[in-house]
C-alpha positions as CSV (number, residue, x, y, z in Angstrom):
1,M,18.6,1.9,-35.1
2,A,19.2,-1.8,-35.9
3,H,19.0,-2.9,-39.5
4,I,15.8,-4.9,-40.1
5,L,16.2,-7.8,-42.5
6,S,13.8,-8.3,-45.4
7,A,11.9,-11.6,-45.8
8,V,13.5,-14.3,-47.9
9,S,11.1,-15.8,-50.4
10,G,11.0,-19.4,-51.7
11,T,8.5,-21.9,-53.1
12,E,5.5,-21.9,-50.8
13,T,4.2,-25.4,-50.0
14,D,1.9,-26.9,-47.4
15,V,3.0,-30.5,-47.2
16,V,6.8,-31.1,-47.0
17,P,7.9,-34.8,-47.4
18,I,10.6,-35.8,-44.9
19,T,13.7,-37.2,-46.6
20,R,16.4,-36.6,-44.0
21,A,16.1,-36.1,-40.3
22,L,18.7,-35.1,-37.7
23,I,18.2,-36.7,-34.2
24,S,20.0,-35.7,-31.0
25,V,18.0,-36.3,-27.8
26,S,18.8,-36.5,-24.1
27,D,15.4,-37.9,-23.3
28,K,15.3,-41.0,-25.4
29,A,11.7,-42.1,-24.5
30,G,9.9,-43.1,-27.7
31,I,12.8,-42.2,-30.0
32,V,13.3,-45.7,-31.3
33,D,9.7,-46.1,-32.3
34,L,9.6,-42.7,-34.0
35,C,12.9,-43.4,-35.9
36,T,11.7,-46.9,-36.8
37,Y,8.6,-45.3,-38.4
38,L,10.7,-42.7,-40.2
39,H,13.0,-45.4,-41.5
40,S,10.0,-47.3,-42.9
41,K,9.2,-44.1,-44.9
42,N,12.8,-44.1,-46.3
43,V,13.9,-41.2,-44.2
44,E,17.7,-40.9,-43.9
45,L,18.7,-40.6,-40.2
46,L,21.6,-38.4,-39.0
47,S,22.5,-38.6,-35.4
48,T,25.1,-38.0,-32.7
49,G,26.7,-39.7,-29.8
50,G,24.4,-41.6,-27.4
51,T,21.4,-41.2,-29.7
52,A,23.2,-42.8,-32.6
53,K,24.3,-45.7,-30.3
54,K,20.7,-46.2,-29.2
55,L,19.4,-46.3,-32.8
56,R,22.1,-48.7,-33.9
57,E,21.3,-51.0,-31.0
58,A,17.7,-51.1,-32.2
59,G,19.0,-52.1,-35.7
60,L,18.3,-48.8,-37.3
61,P,20.9,-47.4,-39.9
62,C,22.1,-43.9,-39.1
63,I,24.9,-41.7,-40.2
64,D,27.0,-39.9,-37.6
65,V,26.9,-36.2,-38.0
66,S,30.7,-36.1,-38.0
67,D,30.7,-38.4,-41.0
68,Y,28.0,-36.3,-42.7
69,T,29.9,-33.0,-42.2
70,G,33.4,-34.4,-42.6
71,S,34.3,-32.7,-39.3
72,P,34.9,-34.8,-36.2
73,E,33.4,-33.9,-32.8
74,C,36.0,-31.9,-30.8
75,L,36.6,-29.9,-27.7
76,D,35.1,-32.6,-25.4
77,G,32.0,-32.8,-27.5
78,R,31.3,-29.1,-27.3
79,V,31.4,-28.8,-31.1
80,K,29.3,-31.5,-32.8
81,T,26.7,-29.9,-35.0
82,L,27.9,-26.3,-35.4
83,H,28.7,-26.7,-39.1
84,P,27.4,-25.2,-42.4
85,K,26.3,-28.6,-43.6
86,V,24.0,-28.8,-40.6
87,H,22.7,-25.3,-40.4
88,G,22.8,-24.7,-44.1
89,G,20.6,-27.8,-44.5
90,L,18.2,-26.5,-42.0
91,L,18.1,-22.8,-43.0
92,G,18.2,-23.1,-46.8
93,V,15.0,-21.7,-48.3
94,R,13.6,-24.3,-50.7
95,G,12.9,-22.9,-54.2
96,N,15.1,-19.8,-53.6
97,P,17.5,-19.7,-56.5
98,Q,20.4,-18.2,-54.6
99,H,20.0,-20.5,-51.6
100,E,19.8,-23.5,-53.9
101,K,22.9,-22.4,-55.7
102,D,24.8,-21.8,-52.5
103,M,23.8,-25.2,-51.1
104,E,24.9,-27.0,-54.2
105,A,28.3,-25.1,-54.3
106,N,29.0,-26.0,-50.7
107,G,27.8,-29.6,-50.8
108,I,24.9,-28.9,-48.4
109,G,22.0,-31.3,-48.4
110,K,18.5,-30.5,-47.2
111,I,17.6,-31.6,-43.7
112,D,13.8,-31.6,-43.4
113,M,13.3,-32.5,-39.7
114,T,15.2,-32.0,-36.5
115,I,14.3,-34.1,-33.4
116,L,16.1,-32.9,-30.3
117,N,15.9,-32.2,-26.5
118,L,18.2,-29.8,-24.8
119,Y,20.8,-30.7,-22.2
120,P,19.1,-31.1,-18.8
121,F,20.4,-27.8,-17.3
122,E,17.6,-27.3,-14.8
123,A,17.9,-30.9,-13.6
124,T,21.6,-30.4,-13.1
125,V,21.1,-27.3,-11.0
126,A,18.3,-29.0,-9.0
127,K,20.7,-31.8,-8.1
128,G,23.1,-29.3,-6.5
129,A,25.8,-29.7,-9.1
130,A,28.9,-27.5,-8.9
131,F,29.0,-24.2,-10.8
132,E,31.4,-25.7,-13.5
133,Q,29.2,-28.8,-14.0
134,C,26.1,-26.6,-14.5
135,I,28.0,-24.5,-17.0
136,E,29.0,-27.7,-18.9
137,N,25.3,-28.6,-19.1
138,I,24.4,-25.4,-21.0
139,D,23.4,-26.7,-24.4
140,I,24.8,-24.7,-27.4
141,G,24.3,-26.9,-30.4
142,G,20.8,-28.0,-29.5
143,P,19.3,-24.4,-29.2
144,S,21.2,-23.5,-32.4
145,M,19.6,-26.3,-34.4
146,L,16.3,-25.7,-32.7
147,R,16.2,-22.0,-33.7
148,S,17.5,-22.7,-37.2
149,T,14.8,-25.4,-37.8
150,A,12.0,-23.3,-36.2
151,K,13.0,-20.2,-38.2
152,N,12.8,-22.1,-41.4
153,H,9.5,-23.8,-40.4
154,A,8.0,-23.0,-43.9
155,F,10.1,-26.0,-45.0
156,T,11.6,-27.8,-41.9
157,T,10.0,-29.4,-38.9
158,I,11.3,-29.1,-35.3
159,V,10.3,-31.7,-32.8
160,T,11.3,-31.1,-29.2
161,S,9.3,-33.5,-27.0
162,P,8.2,-37.1,-27.0
163,D,4.6,-36.0,-26.5
164,Q,4.8,-34.7,-30.1
165,Y,5.9,-38.0,-31.7
166,D,2.4,-39.5,-32.3
167,E,1.1,-36.3,-33.8
168,V,4.1,-36.1,-36.2
169,K,3.7,-39.7,-37.3
170,A,-0.1,-39.3,-37.8
171,C,0.5,-36.2,-39.9
172,I,3.1,-37.9,-42.1
173,E,0.9,-41.0,-42.5
174,T,-2.2,-38.9,-43.5
175,N,-0.5,-36.3,-45.7
176,G,2.8,-37.9,-46.9
177,G,4.7,-35.2,-45.0
178,T,4.3,-32.5,-42.4
179,T,1.8,-29.7,-42.9
180,L,2.5,-26.1,-42.6
181,S,0.1,-25.8,-39.7
182,L,1.9,-28.5,-37.8
183,R,5.3,-27.0,-38.6
184,K,4.1,-23.6,-37.3
185,K,2.8,-25.2,-34.1
186,C,6.0,-27.1,-33.5
187,A,8.1,-23.9,-34.2
188,A,6.1,-21.9,-31.7
189,R,6.6,-24.5,-29.0
190,A,10.3,-24.7,-29.9
191,F,10.8,-20.9,-29.5
192,S,9.0,-21.1,-26.2
193,L,11.3,-23.9,-25.1
194,S,14.3,-21.8,-26.1
195,A,13.1,-18.8,-24.2
196,A,12.4,-20.8,-21.1
197,Y,15.8,-22.5,-21.3
198,D,17.7,-19.2,-21.7
199,S,15.6,-17.7,-18.9
200,A,16.5,-20.5,-16.6
201,I,20.2,-20.1,-17.4
202,A,20.1,-16.3,-17.0
203,S,18.2,-16.5,-13.7
204,W,20.6,-19.1,-12.3
205,F,23.7,-17.3,-13.4
206,T,22.7,-13.9,-12.0
207,K,21.6,-15.6,-8.8
208,E,25.1,-17.2,-8.6
209,L,26.5,-13.7,-8.9
210,G,24.3,-12.4,-6.1
211,E,22.4,-10.1,-8.4
212,K,18.7,-9.8,-9.3
213,S,17.7,-11.5,-12.5
214,P,17.3,-8.9,-15.3
215,V,14.3,-10.8,-16.8
216,V,11.9,-13.6,-15.7
217,T,10.5,-15.7,-18.5
218,R,7.8,-18.2,-17.7
219,V,6.6,-20.3,-20.6
220,Y,3.3,-22.2,-20.4
221,K,2.0,-25.2,-22.2
222,P,-1.8,-25.3,-22.7
223,E,-3.1,-28.5,-21.1
224,F,-6.9,-28.4,-21.6
225,P,-9.6,-25.8,-22.2
226,L,-12.2,-24.8,-19.6
227,K,-15.9,-24.1,-20.3
228,Y,-15.3,-20.6,-18.9
229,G,-13.4,-18.8,-16.1
230,C,-15.0,-17.6,-12.9
231,N,-18.2,-16.5,-14.8
232,P,-19.8,-17.5,-18.1
233,Q,-18.8,-14.3,-19.8
234,Q,-15.1,-14.9,-19.0
235,K,-14.2,-16.9,-22.1
236,P,-11.8,-18.2,-23.3
237,A,-10.4,-20.0,-20.3
238,S,-7.9,-22.8,-19.9
239,I,-5.4,-24.7,-17.7
240,L,-1.8,-24.5,-18.5
241,S,1.4,-26.0,-17.1
242,L,4.9,-24.6,-17.0
243,L,6.8,-25.9,-20.0
244,N,8.6,-29.1,-19.2
245,T,6.6,-29.7,-16.0
246,N,3.4,-31.6,-15.3
247,L,0.2,-30.6,-13.6
248,P,-0.2,-31.6,-10.0
249,F,-3.3,-33.7,-10.7
250,T,-4.5,-36.3,-13.1
251,V,-8.2,-36.1,-14.1
252,L,-9.7,-39.5,-13.7
253,N,-13.3,-38.6,-14.3
254,G,-15.5,-35.6,-15.1
255,T,-14.7,-32.2,-16.5
256,P,-13.3,-29.8,-13.9
257,G,-14.0,-26.1,-14.1
258,Y,-12.0,-23.0,-13.1
259,I,-13.3,-22.7,-9.6
260,N,-13.3,-26.5,-9.1
261,L,-9.5,-26.5,-9.7
262,L,-8.9,-23.6,-7.4
263,D,-10.8,-25.4,-4.7
264,A,-9.0,-28.7,-5.5
265,A,-5.5,-27.1,-5.2
266,N,-6.3,-25.4,-1.8
267,A,-8.2,-28.3,-0.4
268,W,-5.5,-30.8,-1.3
269,L,-2.7,-28.7,0.3
270,L,-4.8,-28.3,3.4
271,V,-5.4,-32.0,3.9
272,K,-1.8,-32.9,2.9
273,E,-0.4,-30.6,5.6
274,L,-2.9,-31.8,8.2
275,R,-1.8,-35.3,7.5
276,E,1.8,-34.4,7.9
277,A,1.3,-32.3,11.0
278,T,-1.0,-34.7,13.0
279,G,-0.3,-38.1,11.6
280,L,-4.0,-38.6,11.2
281,A,-6.1,-39.1,8.0
282,A,-7.5,-35.7,7.0
283,A,-10.3,-34.3,4.9
284,S,-11.7,-31.0,3.8
285,S,-14.8,-29.6,2.2
286,F,-14.3,-26.5,0.1
287,K,-16.6,-23.9,-1.4
288,H,-15.4,-20.8,-3.4
289,V,-11.7,-21.3,-2.4
290,S,-12.3,-21.4,1.4
291,P,-13.0,-24.4,3.6
292,A,-16.5,-24.9,4.8
293,G,-15.1,-27.7,7.0
294,A,-11.9,-29.6,7.7
295,A,-11.1,-32.5,10.1
296,V,-8.8,-35.3,11.1
297,A,-9.9,-38.8,12.0
298,V,-11.1,-38.6,15.6
299,P,-13.9,-41.0,16.8
300,L,-17.4,-39.7,17.1
301,T,-19.4,-39.4,20.3
302,D,-22.9,-40.9,20.3
303,V,-24.5,-37.5,20.3
304,E,-22.4,-36.5,17.2
305,C,-23.6,-39.7,15.5
306,A,-27.2,-38.7,16.1
307,A,-26.5,-35.2,14.8
308,Y,-24.8,-36.4,11.7
309,E,-27.3,-39.2,11.0
310,V,-25.0,-42.2,11.4
311,T,-25.5,-45.0,13.9
312,P,-22.8,-45.5,16.5
313,E,-22.3,-49.1,15.2
314,A,-21.7,-47.8,11.7
315,A,-19.5,-45.0,12.9
316,A,-17.3,-47.5,14.8
317,K,-16.6,-49.3,11.5
318,L,-15.7,-46.3,9.5
319,T,-12.2,-46.1,8.0
320,P,-10.0,-43.1,9.0
321,S,-10.6,-41.4,5.6
322,A,-14.4,-41.9,5.8
323,L,-14.4,-40.6,9.4
324,A,-12.4,-37.5,8.5
325,Y,-14.7,-36.6,5.6
326,L,-17.8,-37.3,7.7
327,R,-16.5,-34.8,10.3
328,A,-15.4,-32.2,7.7
329,R,-18.7,-32.3,5.9
330,N,-20.7,-31.9,9.1
331,A,-18.8,-28.8,10.3
332,D,-21.2,-26.7,8.3
333,P,-23.4,-28.9,6.2
334,M,-25.4,-26.0,4.7
335,C,-22.2,-24.4,3.4
336,S,-20.8,-27.7,2.3
337,F,-23.7,-28.3,-0.1
338,G,-22.1,-28.7,-3.6
339,D,-18.6,-28.8,-2.1
340,Y,-15.3,-29.9,-3.5
341,A,-13.8,-32.6,-1.2
342,A,-10.2,-33.5,-0.5
343,V,-8.9,-36.5,1.4
344,S,-5.3,-37.1,2.5
345,D,-5.3,-40.9,2.1
346,I,-6.4,-43.4,-0.5
347,V,-10.1,-43.1,-0.9
348,D,-11.8,-46.4,0.0
349,E,-15.3,-47.7,-0.4
350,D,-16.5,-46.3,2.9
351,T,-15.5,-42.8,2.0
352,A,-17.0,-43.1,-1.5
353,M,-20.3,-44.3,0.0
354,I,-20.5,-41.2,2.2
355,L,-19.8,-39.0,-0.8
356,K,-22.3,-40.8,-2.8
357,K,-25.2,-39.6,-0.7
358,E,-24.0,-36.0,-0.5
359,V,-24.4,-33.2,-3.1
360,S,-20.8,-32.6,-4.1
361,D,-19.0,-31.5,-7.2
362,G,-15.8,-33.5,-6.9
363,I,-12.9,-34.9,-5.0
364,V,-9.1,-34.9,-5.0
365,A,-7.0,-37.5,-3.2
366,P,-3.7,-39.4,-3.7
367,G,-5.5,-42.5,-5.0
368,Y,-8.7,-44.6,-5.1
369,T,-9.5,-48.3,-4.6
370,P,-11.1,-49.8,-7.7
371,E,-14.4,-50.1,-5.8
372,A,-14.3,-46.5,-4.6
373,L,-13.5,-45.2,-8.1
374,A,-16.4,-47.1,-9.6
375,I,-18.8,-45.6,-7.1
376,L,-17.5,-42.0,-7.6
377,K,-17.5,-42.3,-11.4
378,S,-21.2,-43.2,-11.3
379,K,-22.1,-40.1,-9.3
380,K,-23.9,-37.1,-10.9
381,G,-24.7,-39.2,-14.0
382,G,-21.0,-39.8,-14.6
383,K,-20.0,-36.2,-14.3
384,F,-18.6,-36.2,-10.8
385,I,-15.0,-34.8,-10.9
386,V,-12.3,-37.2,-9.7
387,L,-8.7,-35.9,-9.5
388,E,-5.7,-37.9,-8.4
389,A,-3.0,-35.8,-6.8
390,K,0.6,-36.6,-7.8
391,A,2.6,-37.5,-4.7
392,D,5.9,-36.6,-6.3
393,F,4.8,-33.1,-7.5
394,V,7.0,-30.3,-6.1
395,P,5.8,-26.7,-6.9
396,D,8.2,-23.9,-7.5
397,S,9.3,-22.1,-4.4
398,V,8.2,-18.8,-6.0
399,E,4.7,-18.2,-7.3
400,Y,3.4,-15.6,-9.7
401,R,0.0,-14.0,-10.3
402,E,-1.1,-11.5,-13.0
403,V,-3.7,-8.9,-12.0
404,Y,-4.6,-5.9,-14.2
405,G,-1.3,-5.7,-16.1
406,M,0.8,-6.3,-13.0
407,T,2.7,-9.5,-12.2
408,F,3.1,-10.3,-8.5
409,S,5.7,-12.8,-7.3
410,Q,6.3,-14.1,-3.8
411,K,7.8,-17.1,-2.1
412,R,5.2,-19.7,-1.5
413,N,3.7,-19.9,2.0
414,D,5.4,-23.2,2.6
415,I,5.7,-22.8,6.4
416,V,4.9,-26.1,8.1
417,I,2.7,-25.7,11.1
418,T,3.8,-28.0,13.9
419,K,3.3,-28.7,17.6
420,E,6.3,-26.5,18.3
421,H,4.4,-23.4,17.1
422,M,1.7,-24.1,19.7
423,T,3.9,-24.8,22.6
424,K,6.9,-22.6,22.4
425,K,5.2,-19.4,23.6
426,V,2.2,-19.9,25.8
427,V,1.7,-16.5,27.3
428,T,-1.3,-17.0,29.6
429,K,-1.3,-18.3,33.2
430,G,-0.2,-21.9,33.7
431,G,2.0,-21.8,30.6
432,V,2.5,-24.8,28.4
433,D,1.5,-27.2,31.2
434,A,-2.1,-25.9,30.9
435,L,-2.2,-27.0,27.2
436,P,-3.5,-30.6,26.8
437,D,-2.5,-32.7,23.7
438,A,-6.0,-32.6,22.3
439,A,-5.9,-28.8,22.4
440,V,-2.6,-28.8,20.6
441,R,-4.1,-31.0,17.9
442,D,-7.1,-28.7,17.5
443,M,-4.8,-25.6,17.4
444,I,-2.9,-27.2,14.5
445,V,-6.1,-28.2,12.7
446,A,-7.5,-24.7,13.0
447,S,-4.3,-22.9,12.1
448,I,-3.7,-25.0,8.9
449,C,-7.4,-24.4,8.0
450,V,-7.1,-20.6,8.3
451,K,-3.9,-20.8,6.2
452,Y,-6.0,-21.8,3.3
453,T,-9.0,-19.5,4.1
454,Q,-9.5,-16.2,2.4
455,S,-8.4,-13.4,4.8
456,N,-9.2,-12.0,7.2
457,S,-10.1,-15.3,8.8
458,V,-10.5,-17.1,12.0
459,G,-11.4,-20.7,12.6
460,F,-12.9,-22.6,15.6
461,A,-12.0,-26.3,16.1
462,K,-13.1,-29.0,18.6
463,D,-12.4,-32.8,18.7
464,G,-10.2,-32.6,15.6
465,M,-12.7,-30.8,13.3
466,M,-13.5,-27.3,12.3
467,V,-16.8,-26.2,13.8
468,G,-16.8,-22.7,12.5
469,V,-14.9,-20.8,9.8
470,G,-15.1,-17.1,9.3
471,A,-13.6,-16.0,6.0
472,G,-13.0,-12.8,4.0
473,Q,-14.1,-10.2,6.5
474,Q,-12.5,-6.7,6.7
475,S,-12.8,-6.7,10.5
476,R,-11.3,-9.5,12.6
477,V,-14.1,-9.3,15.2
478,D,-16.6,-9.7,12.4
479,C,-14.7,-12.9,11.4
480,V,-15.1,-14.1,15.0
481,K,-18.8,-13.2,15.1
482,L,-19.5,-14.9,11.7
483,A,-17.6,-18.1,12.7
484,G,-18.9,-18.0,16.2
485,R,-22.5,-18.1,14.9
486,K,-21.5,-21.3,13.0
487,V,-20.1,-22.7,16.2
488,S,-23.4,-22.1,18.0
489,T,-25.3,-23.7,15.2
490,W,-22.9,-26.8,15.3
491,Y,-23.4,-27.1,19.1
492,L,-27.2,-26.6,18.9
493,R,-27.6,-29.3,16.3
494,Q,-26.8,-31.6,19.2
495,H,-29.6,-30.1,21.4
496,P,-32.2,-32.8,22.4
497,K,-35.0,-30.8,20.7
498,V,-33.1,-30.6,17.4
499,L,-32.2,-34.3,17.6
500,G,-35.9,-35.1,18.3
501,L,-37.3,-33.4,15.2
502,K,-39.8,-35.8,13.5
503,F,-39.7,-35.3,9.7
504,K,-42.3,-36.7,7.3
505,Q,-41.3,-39.7,5.3
506,G,-39.5,-38.7,2.1
507,V,-37.9,-35.4,3.2
508,K,-34.5,-35.4,1.6
509,R,-31.3,-35.4,3.6
510,Q,-30.2,-31.8,2.6
511,D,-33.7,-30.5,3.3
512,R,-33.4,-32.1,6.8
513,V,-30.1,-30.4,7.3
514,N,-31.4,-27.0,6.3
515,A,-34.6,-27.4,8.3
516,R,-32.6,-28.1,11.5
517,V,-30.5,-25.0,11.0
518,R,-33.5,-22.8,10.4
519,Y,-35.2,-24.3,13.5
520,I,-32.1,-23.2,15.5
521,E,-32.1,-19.8,13.9
522,G,-35.8,-19.4,14.3
523,D,-36.2,-16.1,12.4
524,F,-38.9,-17.3,9.9
525,T,-41.0,-15.1,7.7
526,D,-44.6,-16.1,7.7
527,E,-44.3,-17.7,4.2
528,E,-41.1,-19.5,5.1
529,R,-42.7,-20.9,8.3
530,T,-45.6,-22.4,6.4
531,R,-43.2,-24.3,4.1
532,W,-40.9,-25.3,6.9
533,E,-43.8,-26.7,9.0
534,A,-45.0,-28.8,6.1
535,Q,-41.9,-31.0,6.5
536,F,-43.1,-32.4,9.8
537,D,-45.9,-34.8,10.9
538,T,-46.3,-32.6,14.0
539,V,-45.2,-29.0,14.1
540,P,-42.3,-28.8,16.6
541,E,-42.3,-26.5,19.6
542,P,-39.9,-23.6,19.1
543,L,-36.4,-23.8,20.5
544,T,-36.5,-20.7,22.8
545,T,-33.7,-18.2,23.3
546,S,-33.4,-19.3,27.0
547,E,-33.1,-23.0,26.0
548,K,-30.3,-22.1,23.5
549,E,-28.5,-20.0,26.0
550,E,-28.7,-22.7,28.7
551,F,-27.4,-25.3,26.3
552,M,-24.5,-23.0,25.0
553,A,-23.5,-22.2,28.6
554,K,-22.2,-25.8,28.8
555,A,-20.0,-25.4,25.7
556,T,-16.3,-25.7,26.4
557,G,-13.0,-27.0,25.0
558,V,-13.2,-25.1,21.7
559,T,-10.1,-23.7,20.1
560,I,-9.9,-20.5,18.0
561,S,-7.0,-19.7,15.6
562,S,-6.6,-16.4,13.8
563,D,-4.6,-15.8,10.6
564,A,-3.2,-12.5,12.1
565,F,-3.0,-10.9,15.6
566,F,-6.1,-9.9,17.5
567,P,-5.9,-6.0,17.6
568,F,-8.4,-5.7,20.5
569,R,-9.9,-7.9,23.2
570,D,-13.3,-7.7,21.6
571,S,-12.6,-10.9,19.6
572,I,-11.8,-12.8,22.8
573,D,-14.8,-11.4,24.6
574,H,-17.0,-12.8,21.8
575,A,-15.2,-16.1,21.5
576,S,-15.9,-16.7,25.2
577,K,-19.6,-16.9,24.4
578,V,-19.1,-20.1,22.3
579,G,-17.0,-22.2,24.6
580,V,-13.5,-21.2,23.6
581,S,-10.9,-22.5,26.0
582,F,-7.8,-22.3,23.8
583,V,-6.4,-19.6,21.5
584,A,-3.7,-19.7,18.8
585,Q,-2.6,-16.4,17.1
586,P,0.6,-15.0,15.7
587,G,0.9,-12.1,18.2
588,G,2.8,-9.0,17.4
589,S,0.2,-6.3,18.2
590,V,0.8,-3.5,20.7
591,Q,-2.5,-4.8,22.2
592,D,-1.0,-8.3,23.0
593,P,-0.8,-7.6,26.8
594,Q,-4.5,-6.5,26.8
595,V,-5.5,-9.6,24.8
596,T,-3.5,-11.8,27.1
597,T,-5.1,-10.4,30.2
598,C,-8.5,-10.9,28.5
599,C,-7.7,-14.6,28.0
600,D,-6.6,-14.9,31.6
601,D,-9.9,-13.3,32.7
602,Y,-11.8,-16.1,30.9
603,G,-9.5,-18.8,31.9
604,M,-8.3,-19.4,28.3
605,V,-4.9,-20.7,27.3
606,M,-3.3,-18.7,24.5
607,S,-0.3,-19.6,22.3
608,M,1.5,-17.0,20.2
609,T,2.8,-18.8,17.1
610,G,4.8,-16.0,15.6
611,V,3.4,-17.0,12.1
612,R,1.0,-14.8,10.2
613,L,-1.2,-16.8,7.7
614,F,-2.8,-14.2,5.4
615,H,-4.2,-15.9,2.2
616,H,-5.5,-13.9,-0.8
């Protein structure tokens, strides 16, 4: 059994004045300002190499560590700070008689603060540097000073990032030195940084050897607290980022919640991929981590304008972003009530004005015009959530999730859905020649949509928009039936009797939306019917079953995409009832021939993409 060391005692103190600081940083952002402040407080500055040069250029006096220790840098700079005068000055326990005696006997002065960054090892690897160059960028002196300073945090302060500089200055200004609570916080972050750094080195090294990493260390930095998690009883809750990385979004307005951010992440990825795949502005409308709607900018027909309560003249003037969101929101406007929106392009005033009149929780987009941002910030009494996606954010290729004491890891589903997936294997009669460009576009829209829908899932698309999404069902045919019902509702919202409903003055927009859907469904209770009829000047005649069937018989040109193969023909049989003409699915089932025959029976064109898109 290893020998366990006893604690070393000294003079306990809360506030430690800073008299000498050692500075050695690779990230020099803000370092001159911090050292200027320390110099104004009569702090002696020790430094090395490029950092010392930077400070002297700014007119700050500093002592080279090699002069301080009496030992020059050597071995191509590999040995700079590995010296008893450095580590003794950091590790010496103040007020401990033996330590004080040893320091005096060896000419070791106290160093109260260390300000450092570590060599950019991960950045070197990311640039594709050779093995030998990566090895040279493994920091030795930095982690050693970091750990020495952090270990002796009762008396010494370790500062490892520019985002700590303001807090350190404020603490010194207020207290005349650093407080124990600040030193503990800085030490905890320093040890986390050290663990992450060593983990990155170990993971890279073992990968280079072709072996599995013996350990995976992921260190997180708390970014901001959340009111609660999925439910009010799930507290505390917070958002964290991987140490030394940034979040993918900037919060411009409002206070996002746990589910808001899950929606935002999925909604943004969906529209980003739609934009890349189609070249068209894209939008999505999310609820509970699945899309209620998604669309690209395709012009509206006059009938669609009437169904969506926009005049043809106004629709013709809509910007692509506004048009895409108008379509996305009208795929299933009941489910989109209180949605989280995402737009692929800069949000303009047109898009903001559409959002202004809808009940919605927030939006994520790559940017906003000043006019649009002002409109959105005023929504919901100033509480509307506005997130700006960072265009340069690149997520890790491997993602992790913790569930009930287990940590799952997998490669991100970063497959890019393209036209090639839809055209390389068309298995029905007529082959790829039977697949028009508009259908290929709708196959891409539907497939990217189901990629970000809770499985099992299928999605129906027409004219560049989702018109029915079936999410989270255990049976695939149930997904088809669920989404197919939404397709029927979408179509029937364009029925002349639905378009002709005469509401009383003052009936709110969402109430009109809900009333039209209930009119189509028609299964009122007596109590519900009374309240429904009260919204009209004249009670409408029912929309009969035969009228609905006659109208739906004209439906055509709809695309269905499935996140996994169709195990039986029943899904295709049901899809035929809602105007499906085109099918995209991964294939791979022993029933593929039967499903292909079924598509041929209905005159459908089916592509086998070869890509499963489960999402959990």
